[in-house]
C-alpha positions in Angstrom: 80.6 289.6 109.5 83.5 291.2 111.5 83.8 294.6 113.3 87.2 295.9 114.3 87.7 298.7 116.8 91.1 300.2 117.5 92.5 302.5 120.2 95.9 303.9 119.9 97.4 305.2 123.2 100.9 306.3 123.8 101.2 306.4 127.6 103.9 308.6 129.0 106.2 307.8 131.8 107.2 310.2 134.6 109.3 312.2 132.2 106.6 312.5 129.6 108.4 310.2 127.2 106.1 307.9 125.2 106.2 304.3 126.4 104.6 302.0 123.8 103.1 298.7 124.9 103.0 295.9 122.3 99.9 295.6 120.1 97.1 293.8 121.9 94.1 292.1 120.4 90.9 290.9 122.1 88.0 289.0 120.6 84.3 289.2 121.2 82.3 286.1 120.1 78.8 286.1 121.6 76.3 283.2 122.0 74.4 284.7 119.1 77.1 283.0 116.9 76.1 279.5 117.9 77.0 276.8 120.3 80.3 276.5 122.2 82.0 274.5 119.4 81.2 277.1 116.8 82.2 280.0 119.0 85.5 278.4 120.0 86.3 277.4 116.4 85.6 281.0 115.3 87.9 282.4 118.1 90.6 279.9 117.3 90.5 280.8 113.5 90.5 284.6 114.3 93.4 284.2 116.7 95.4 282.4 114.1 94.6 285.0 111.4 95.4 288.0 113.6 98.7 286.4 114.8 99.8 286.4 111.1 99.0 290.1 110.9 100.4 291.4 114.1 103.3 293.1 112.4 100.8 295.4 110.6 99.5 296.7 114.0 101.5 299.5 115.5 102.9 299.2 119.0 100.6 301.0 121.5 97.5 299.9 119.6 94.6 297.9 121.2 92.3 296.1 118.8 88.9 294.4 119.5 87.6 292.0 116.8 83.9 291.3 117.2 82.4 288.4 115.2 78.8 288.9 114.1 76.5 285.8 113.6 77.4 285.7 109.9 80.9 284.7 110.8 79.7 281.3 112.1 79.2 279.9 108.6 82.2 281.6 107.1 85.2 279.7 105.8 88.8 280.5 107.0 89.6 282.3 103.6 86.4 284.3 103.9 87.2 285.3 107.5 90.8 286.2 106.4 89.5 288.4 103.6 87.0 290.1 105.9 89.7 290.6 108.6 92.1 292.1 106.0 89.4 294.6 104.8 88.4 295.6 108.3 92.0 295.9 109.5 93.0 298.0 106.4 90.1 300.3 107.0 90.7 300.8 110.7 94.5 301.3 110.3 93.8 303.9 107.6 91.6 305.8 110.1 93.9 305.4 113.0 96.2 308.3 113.5 99.3 306.9 115.3 100.7 310.3 116.0 98.2 311.1 118.7 95.7 309.0 120.7 92.6 308.3 118.6 89.9 305.7 118.3 88.5 304.1 115.2 86.0 301.5 114.5 85.0 299.7 111.2 82.2 297.4 110.5 82.2 295.1 107.5 
């Protein structure tokens, strides 16, 4: 129902010191999910759920949360559980000591 991709980058400044940007999250909700009302509701719920979990995401990490068509009929608790599973898996795979990419599909 959700796919989460993560990219951790630690950009360096002119003196090669790491400069972390705050965690950033983007959402992909295609027309395959349904009409505009369904897509906007899904994005709104996902934004709310991710905002409550931002402290778990390390600085310098970019996440993309993609909602598959099954997410259209999911309740908020179902989306929350799915997001937690996907986020746990992607953060386990993400090595924050060096730039790495990870993706998890649930």
